[in-house]
C-alpha positions in Angstrom: 82.3 18.4 -69.4 79.3 18.1 -66.5 78.0 21.0 -64.9 78.9 20.0 -61.4 82.8 19.1 -60.2 83.9 16.2 -58.2 86.1 16.3 -55.7 88.2 14.7 -53.6 89.2 16.0 -49.7 91.5 15.2 -47.4 89.7 13.1 -44.6 91.9 13.9 -41.3 92.6 17.0 -42.1 90.5 18.5 -45.1 93.5 20.4 -46.4 94.2 18.8 -49.4 91.9 18.7 -52.1 92.2 16.9 -55.6 90.4 17.1 -59.5 90.0 14.3 -61.1 91.8 13.8 -64.5 90.7 10.0 -65.1 89.1 7.1 -64.2 90.2 4.2 -65.2 90.5 0.3 -63.8 94.0 -1.1 -63.8 94.6 -4.9 -62.4 91.9 -5.7 -59.5 90.8 -2.4 -58.8 89.3 1.1 -60.3 91.5 3.9 -59.8 91.3 7.7 -60.3 94.0 9.7 -61.7 94.1 12.8 -59.9 95.9 16.8 -59.8 95.8 19.0 -56.2 93.7 22.3 -56.4 93.9 24.9 -57.1 95.3 24.4 -60.7 94.6 25.7 -64.0 94.6 23.1 -67.2 98.0 25.0 -68.8 99.8 24.0 -65.4 102.3 20.1 -66.3 101.6 17.4 -64.5 104.4 16.9 -61.6 104.7 14.4 -59.1 103.4 17.1 -56.5 100.9 18.1 -57.6 99.0 14.5 -59.5 98.3 11.5 -57.6 96.9 7.6 -58.0 94.1 6.9 -56.2 92.1 4.0 -55.9 88.4 4.5 -55.2 86.6 1.9 -52.5 82.9 1.7 -53.4 81.4 2.5 -49.8 78.0 0.6 -50.7 76.0 3.1 -49.6 77.6 3.7 -46.1 79.1 6.6 -44.8 82.6 7.7 -43.5 80.7 10.3 -41.3 82.5 13.0 -44.2 81.1 13.7 -47.5 79.0 11.5 -49.4 77.8 7.8 -49.4 78.5 6.1 -53.2 82.6 6.4 -52.7 86.2 7.9 -51.7 89.7 7.3 -51.9 92.6 5.7 -50.7 96.1 7.3 -52.1 98.2 4.7 -53.1 101.6 3.9 -54.4 100.7 1.4 -56.9 103.2 1.8 -60.1 101.4 0.1 -62.3 98.1 1.8 -62.1 100.5 5.1 -62.0 102.0 4.6 -65.2 98.7 3.0 -66.8 97.0 6.5 -66.0 100.2 8.2 -67.9 99.7 6.2 -70.6 96.6 6.9 -70.7 97.3 11.1 -70.2 99.6 10.4 -73.2 97.3 8.7 -75.6 94.8 11.4 -74.9 92.4 9.4 -73.3 91.7 10.6 -69.7 88.3 11.4 -68.8 87.7 14.3 -66.4 84.2 13.5 -66.4 85.3 9.5 -65.3 83.9 9.2 -62.3 80.6 10.1 -63.3 80.2 7.2 -65.4 82.5 4.4 -63.4 81.5 1.1 -62.4 81.5 1.4 -58.8 81.3 -3.1 -59.3 85.0 -2.8 -60.1 86.1 -1.4 -57.6 86.8 -3.2 -54.0 84.3 -2.0 -50.8 85.0 -0.7 -47.8 84.6 -4.3 -46.2 88.0 -5.3 -48.1 89.8 -2.7 -47.5 89.1 -3.3 -43.4 89.3 -6.9 -43.6 92.6 -6.5 -45.4 94.1 -3.8 -42.2 92.3 -6.0 -40.0 90.5 -2.9 -38.1 88.1 -0.3 -39.1 89.9 2.2 -41.3 89.3 5.6 -39.0 90.7 3.2 -36.2 93.8 2.8 -39.0 96.6 5.9 -38.3 98.1 5.1 -41.9 95.1 4.2 -43.5 93.6 7.7 -41.9 96.4 9.9 -43.6 95.7 8.0 -46.5 91.9 8.1 -47.2 90.1 11.1 -48.6 86.2 11.2 -49.0 84.5 12.0 -52.8 81.9 15.8 -52.4 80.6 17.2 -55.4 79.7 21.0 -56.2 77.4 22.7 -58.5 
């Protein structure tokens, strides 16, 4: 376990905060399995308090909030959801996975903006699903 805690924070209103349960590759992307805070490890994971988010490599650019390394976009990817649940059942989840992931396996912010056809912060659906990365000691 690391000495700091990675936080995944809602970009639009800062009210939703998640902590990582796992980070893994799936298909053409890098994903994080996250759990809404506050929580205790003894609480069961449910659809209401967990989510799958795609990790987006910021390539040292800034969203105006959070760190300049990567951000997250919530995704309904059912293959990634199934993989996260299987990894959890098999005891392979690594809550420190964000510390050791290879960002080259993640899509970049430019990739996402190309797909959207505009900057992420100008696309209402993207902003609603966007989370920034922060870390507390």
